[in-house]
Structure formats: C-alpha cells, structure tokens
C-alpha positions as CSV (number, residue, x, y, z in Angstrom):
1,M,-64.5,78.1,23.6
2,R,-67.3,79.0,21.2
3,K,-66.3,78.5,17.6
4,V,-67.0,80.2,14.2
5,I,-67.8,78.2,11.1
6,G,-67.4,80.0,7.8
7,I,-69.0,78.7,4.6
8,G,-68.1,80.3,1.3
9,E,-65.7,80.4,-1.6
10,T,-61.9,80.3,-1.6
11,V,-60.0,82.1,-4.4
12,L,-56.6,83.4,-5.1
13,D,-56.8,87.2,-5.3
14,I,-54.4,88.8,-7.8
15,I,-54.4,92.5,-7.1
16,F,-53.6,95.1,-9.7
17,R,-52.8,98.8,-9.6
18,D,-52.3,100.8,-12.8
19,E,-53.0,97.6,-14.7
20,Q,-49.9,95.9,-13.1
21,P,-50.1,93.0,-10.6
22,I,-48.8,94.0,-7.2
23,S,-49.8,91.1,-4.9
24,A,-51.4,87.7,-4.9
25,V,-53.1,86.5,-1.7
26,P,-55.5,83.8,-0.7
27,G,-59.0,85.2,-0.4
28,G,-62.8,84.9,-0.5
29,S,-65.2,86.9,1.5
30,T,-65.9,84.4,4.3
31,F,-62.3,83.1,4.0
32,N,-60.8,86.5,4.7
33,A,-63.0,86.9,7.9
34,V,-62.1,83.5,9.4
35,V,-58.4,84.0,8.7
36,S,-58.5,87.3,10.7
37,L,-60.5,85.6,13.4
38,G,-58.0,82.7,13.6
39,R,-55.2,85.2,13.9
40,S,-57.2,86.8,16.8
41,G,-57.5,83.6,18.8
42,V,-61.0,82.6,17.8
43,K,-61.5,78.9,17.1
44,C,-62.6,78.7,13.5
45,S,-63.3,76.2,10.7
46,M,-64.0,76.7,7.0
47,I,-66.4,74.9,4.7
48,S,-65.4,75.5,1.1
49,E,-64.1,74.0,-2.1
50,T,-60.9,74.3,-4.1
51,G,-59.0,72.7,-6.9
52,N,-56.4,70.0,-6.6
53,D,-53.5,72.2,-7.7
54,R,-50.7,74.3,-6.3
55,V,-53.1,77.2,-5.6
56,G,-55.5,75.0,-3.7
57,R,-52.8,73.4,-1.6
58,N,-51.4,76.9,-0.7
59,I,-54.9,78.1,0.3
60,I,-55.4,75.1,2.6
61,H,-51.9,75.6,4.1
62,F,-52.7,79.3,4.6
63,L,-55.8,78.4,6.6
64,E,-53.9,75.9,8.8
65,E,-51.0,78.2,9.5
66,N,-53.5,80.9,10.7
67,G,-55.3,78.5,13.1
68,V,-58.3,77.7,11.0
69,D,-59.5,74.0,10.7
70,S,-59.5,73.1,7.0
71,S,-60.9,69.6,7.2
72,N,-64.1,70.6,5.5
73,I,-62.4,72.0,2.4
74,N,-63.7,69.9,-0.6
75,V,-60.9,69.4,-3.0
76,Y,-61.9,68.7,-6.6
77,P,-59.4,66.2,-8.1
78,E,-59.7,67.4,-11.7
79,S,-60.2,71.1,-11.6
80,K,-58.2,74.3,-11.1
81,S,-58.7,76.6,-8.1
82,P,-60.7,79.8,-8.7
83,L,-59.0,83.2,-9.3
84,S,-60.1,86.7,-8.7
85,L,-58.5,89.7,-10.4
86,A,-59.0,92.9,-8.3
87,F,-58.2,96.2,-10.0
88,L,-57.6,99.1,-7.6
89,N,-58.7,102.6,-8.6
90,E,-57.4,105.9,-7.3
91,K,-59.5,105.5,-4.1
92,N,-58.1,102.0,-3.6
93,D,-61.5,100.5,-4.2
94,A,-61.6,97.4,-6.4
95,D,-63.4,96.2,-9.5
96,Y,-63.3,92.4,-9.9
97,I,-63.1,89.8,-12.6
98,F,-63.7,86.2,-11.5
99,Y,-62.4,83.0,-13.1
100,K,-63.7,79.6,-12.0
101,D,-63.1,76.1,-13.4
102,H,-65.5,74.0,-11.4
103,P,-67.9,72.6,-14.0
104,N,-69.7,70.4,-11.5
105,D,-70.0,72.2,-8.1
106,R,-71.2,69.8,-5.5
107,I,-69.5,70.8,-2.1
108,D,-69.4,67.4,-0.3
109,Y,-68.5,67.6,3.4
110,I,-69.4,66.3,6.8
111,Y,-71.1,68.8,9.1
112,P,-68.8,70.1,11.8
113,D,-70.1,69.8,15.4
114,I,-72.2,72.8,16.2
115,H,-73.2,73.8,19.7
116,P,-75.5,76.6,21.0
117,D,-74.0,80.0,20.6
118,D,-71.5,79.0,18.0
119,I,-71.5,81.5,15.1
120,V,-72.0,80.7,11.4
121,L,-70.8,83.3,8.8
122,F,-72.2,83.0,5.3
123,G,-72.8,85.2,2.3
124,S,-71.8,86.3,-1.2
125,F,-73.0,84.5,-4.3
126,F,-71.8,81.2,-2.8
127,A,-74.8,81.4,-0.4
128,L,-77.2,81.9,-3.3
129,N,-75.7,79.7,-6.1
130,P,-78.6,77.5,-7.3
131,V,-76.2,74.6,-8.1
132,I,-75.1,74.1,-4.5
133,R,-78.1,75.7,-2.8
134,P,-79.5,72.4,-1.4
135,Q,-76.3,71.6,0.5
136,V,-75.9,75.2,1.7
137,F,-79.5,75.6,2.9
138,A,-79.4,72.2,4.6
139,F,-76.3,73.2,6.5
140,L,-77.7,76.6,7.5
141,N,-80.9,75.1,8.7
142,Y,-79.0,72.4,10.6
143,A,-76.9,75.1,12.3
144,R,-79.9,77.1,13.3
145,Q,-81.7,74.1,14.8
146,H,-78.5,73.5,16.9
147,G,-78.6,77.0,18.4
148,A,-76.0,78.7,16.3
149,I,-76.0,82.5,15.6
150,L,-76.2,83.1,11.9
151,Y,-74.5,86.2,10.5
152,Y,-75.3,86.9,6.8
153,D,-73.2,89.2,4.7
154,I,-75.2,89.8,1.5
155,N,-72.1,90.9,-0.5
156,F,-73.9,90.7,-3.9
157,R,-71.4,91.8,-6.6
158,S,-72.4,93.7,-9.7
159,S,-70.9,90.8,-11.8
160,H,-74.0,88.8,-10.8
161,R,-76.5,91.6,-11.6
162,H,-78.0,89.4,-14.4
163,E,-78.9,86.7,-11.8
164,V,-80.9,88.8,-9.3
165,M,-84.2,87.4,-10.4
166,K,-83.1,83.8,-10.4
167,T,-81.5,84.0,-6.9
168,T,-84.1,86.1,-5.1
169,P,-85.9,83.2,-3.5
170,N,-82.6,82.0,-2.1
171,L,-81.8,85.5,-0.8
172,L,-85.1,85.7,1.0
173,E,-84.5,82.3,2.6
174,N,-81.1,83.5,3.8
175,L,-82.7,86.6,5.3
176,E,-85.2,84.5,7.1
177,L,-82.5,82.2,8.5
178,A,-80.2,85.0,9.6
179,D,-80.0,86.5,13.1
180,I,-77.9,89.5,11.9
181,V,-77.7,90.9,8.3
182,R,-75.1,93.2,6.9
183,G,-75.2,94.7,3.4
184,S,-73.3,97.4,1.6
185,E,-74.5,100.3,-0.4
186,E,-73.3,98.5,-3.5
187,D,-75.3,95.4,-2.6
188,F,-78.6,97.2,-2.4
189,D,-77.9,99.3,-5.5
190,V,-77.4,96.0,-7.5
191,L,-80.4,94.2,-5.9
192,Y,-83.0,96.9,-5.5
193,K,-81.5,100.2,-6.9
194,K,-82.0,101.7,-3.5
195,N,-79.5,103.5,-1.2
196,D,-81.6,104.8,1.7
197,P,-80.9,102.5,4.7
198,D,-84.3,103.3,6.3
199,V,-86.2,102.5,3.1
200,I,-84.1,99.3,2.6
201,Y,-84.7,98.2,6.2
202,R,-88.5,98.8,6.1
203,S,-89.1,97.4,2.6
204,Q,-86.6,94.5,2.3
205,I,-85.1,93.5,5.7
206,S,-87.3,94.1,8.8
207,F,-89.9,91.5,7.9
208,Y,-87.2,88.8,8.1
209,T,-84.8,90.1,10.8
210,K,-84.8,93.2,12.9
211,K,-81.0,93.4,13.2
212,F,-79.5,95.2,10.1
213,I,-76.1,96.8,9.5
214,Y,-75.6,99.0,6.4
215,T,-72.1,100.0,5.3
216,R,-71.0,102.4,2.6
217,A,-67.3,102.7,2.2
218,A,-65.9,105.7,4.2
219,E,-69.3,107.0,5.2
220,P,-70.7,106.2,8.7
221,V,-72.1,102.7,9.4
222,E,-75.9,102.6,9.9
223,L,-77.5,100.3,12.4
224,R,-81.2,99.5,12.6
225,A,-82.6,97.2,15.2
226,E,-85.7,96.4,17.2
227,K,-87.2,98.9,19.8
228,G,-86.7,101.6,17.2
229,L,-82.9,101.7,17.6
230,S,-81.3,103.7,14.8
231,K,-77.7,104.8,15.0
232,Q,-74.7,105.9,13.0
233,Y,-71.1,105.0,13.7
234,P,-68.3,107.0,12.0
235,V,-65.6,104.8,10.4
236,I,-62.1,105.0,11.8
237,A,-59.8,107.4,9.8
238,T,-56.9,105.4,8.3
239,K,-54.5,105.7,5.4
240,T,-56.2,103.3,3.0
241,V,-53.9,101.0,0.9
242,S,-56.7,98.6,-0.3
243,T,-60.4,98.3,0.6
244,I,-60.6,94.7,-0.8
245,G,-61.1,93.0,2.6
246,A,-62.8,96.0,4.4
247,G,-66.3,94.4,4.6
248,D,-65.0,90.9,5.3
249,N,-62.9,92.2,8.2
250,F,-65.8,94.3,9.5
251,N,-67.7,90.9,9.7
252,A,-64.7,89.4,11.5
253,G,-64.5,92.2,14.0
254,F,-68.2,92.0,14.7
255,I,-68.1,88.3,15.3
256,Y,-65.0,88.8,17.5
257,G,-67.0,91.3,19.5
258,L,-69.9,88.9,20.0
259,I,-67.5,86.3,21.5
260,K,-65.5,88.8,23.5
261,N,-68.7,90.2,25.1
262,G,-70.2,86.8,25.7
263,I,-73.3,87.7,23.7
264,T,-75.5,84.6,23.2
265,R,-78.2,83.7,20.8
266,Q,-80.9,84.2,23.5
267,E,-79.6,87.8,24.0
268,I,-79.8,88.4,20.3
269,D,-83.3,87.0,20.1
270,N,-84.4,89.2,23.0
271,G,-82.7,92.3,21.5
272,L,-79.3,93.7,22.3
273,A,-78.8,96.8,24.5
274,E,-77.3,99.9,22.8
275,A,-74.1,99.5,24.7
276,Q,-73.7,95.9,23.3
277,W,-74.2,97.2,19.8
278,D,-71.6,100.0,20.4
279,S,-69.0,97.5,21.6
280,V,-69.3,94.9,18.8
281,I,-69.5,97.6,16.1
282,Q,-66.4,99.3,17.5
283,N,-64.6,96.0,17.2
284,A,-65.9,95.6,13.6
285,L,-64.6,99.1,12.7
286,E,-61.2,98.4,14.2
287,F,-60.7,95.2,12.2
288,S,-61.9,96.9,9.0
289,A,-59.5,99.9,9.5
290,E,-56.6,97.6,10.3
291,C,-57.2,95.6,7.1
292,C,-57.5,98.7,4.9
293,G,-54.0,99.8,6.0
294,S,-52.3,97.1,4.0
295,I,-52.4,95.2,0.7
296,S,-53.4,92.0,2.6
297,N,-57.0,90.8,2.8
298,H,-56.7,90.1,6.5
299,V,-55.6,91.8,9.8
300,S,-51.9,91.7,10.5
301,V,-50.4,89.0,12.6
302,E,-49.4,91.6,15.2
303,F,-52.9,93.1,15.4
304,G,-54.3,89.5,15.8
305,L,-51.9,88.7,18.7
306,Q,-53.1,91.8,20.5
307,K,-56.7,90.9,20.0
308,K,-56.0,87.3,21.1
309,K,-54.7,88.7,24.4
310,E,-57.7,90.9,24.8
311,L,-60.0,88.0,24.1
312,E,-58.3,85.7,26.6
313,Q,-58.5,88.3,29.3
314,A,-62.2,88.9,28.6
315,L,-63.0,85.2,28.6
316,L,-61.1,84.7,31.9
317,A,-63.1,87.6,33.5
318,M,-66.4,86.0,32.4
319,E,-65.3,82.8,34.2
320,E,-64.6,84.5,37.5
C-alpha cells in the first residue's frame, strides 16, 4: 500500500472554554492528520520532535496505538515537550498560545523509504522555521525526487505575523515544491492581507502550482486548478463542538481520497478531472465535519473503522 509521511510539530493541546481547561489531547497540524489517516487504515509515519518527558512519551504512544510509525520522532533528552493552549470562543473557533522549550532545534532523523506516489504532508511554521529549514528542505526535495506527491498546508498563524518577511523565501520554496496547496482565509490575511481566492491564486499561487484549495471556516471551499477549473464546495452542516482540527482533518480526508481513488503523481501533473476533484474534496469535507463534532483533534475511532473498510474495498476493486 502507498504510505503517507507527515513532517511537522507535535504538541499537547490544552483546550479551554470560558477560561477553564476542558480537555488535553496530543496535537500538531500534521500530527492530527496522520492520526486520523492511521485510524482510517492508511499506512503512515511521522517525522517530528518531542521532549524526553511524560508528555513526549504519551505523544509517541498515541501515534503507535493509532497505527502511525513513530520511529522518526526525534526525542530531545534535556527538554520539555511543547504545549499549545487553545481558547475556544462562542463559535468554537480557537485562539492559541504556544509554549516551546527546545533551545536548539535540530531534528535529526533517517529518511524513511519513499516510493513513487507516496504522499508527503507538510506545513505550518515548522515548514518555514529558519533553524531547521536545511533539514526540512532537504527531505522535501528528496521526497519529490523519489516521485512522492507533496501536499502543502500553509497554516500560517497570526502569532508568527512578525516573521512574515523573514520566512517568505522559505514559503516560496515550499510553494514551488508542492503539488497541491491548501490555505485558509486566516493564512492569507496574515501573509498578504488578501481574502479574494481569485486574487490570491493569480498573484501568489498559480506561478508555483496550479492546484489550489482555499478554505474559510463554514463558508464554501474554493478550488482553483489548471484548465480554468474554478469551483465551490459547500461544507457539510454539523453541530460544531470545536474547530481546532478542522483544517488538519480536511487535509487527512483529501489525502485519503487520493489513495482511495488511486490518483497518482502523473495524473496530478497532467491535471485531475473535475470528477476526481469532486471525490477527494468530498472525502476532505467528511473528515473535517466528523472532527468538528467532538472535542478531539482527530476523527473518531468508529468513523476511522468505517473509512478503513471503504478503503480496503476500493483497493481490492483496483486490483481486480
């Protein structure tokens, strides 16, 4: 089976409502996506870093019990694992405060085996951080040379607004490496003070990649792609408990859809048909809605088991 390699931060998310903590769950943008994919029967591994403490051990255990290979988690022997405080508002959207105790980021790891049509998920400030940029760029370049599909979730938080200028060269390199780019309304407001998907696509994205997904909370998802394809997809109505993992699980569902539909790097390079986009984005919307219905950062185990059965059936049908 094709596999997914996530590269990104791991944190403990402590979630607050009305200034009181209500939950603490392992998290991180890429981390959330690979856990949901692991629960859904997709072969996954995670490249990341954590502290040598109780939180770090729990994070690694959480990955393993959800079917994600944790052998490329770099454990710092003398530091504490990062924390994220997420404060939910009346719409169940979150504001964040991050705490990190890694004075000497270095992310040492051995590259996992990568085969053509494997999928690499990357994004957030982790993919831009100047301190670890040489290692991250080298891995992304290696993955691309080995025929992987690179999915980039920009996910640029307002807490890094003061670092936009410093990290722009790394952002542009990421756009150039990526096969598919997703960004949210918040990302482009922070980066460019723009919120029109057509303007953003023409001025910031299309020179680097033609495949662009723009999300904006409960508003329809916007797709822009080659051959003039421009389309909206309404989000799935759901009773929202928390939006913390909404975008991360959109990414998970999209990647699940690529594998379930047998979509290859060559097909992506040649331009996907509208029906293929419809199918993978429908999966993305389903994963995102499922996550928003609970306080967890991931799809439920039950939802994952159902998606695992669907994936097994789809892969068997491809082999016949």
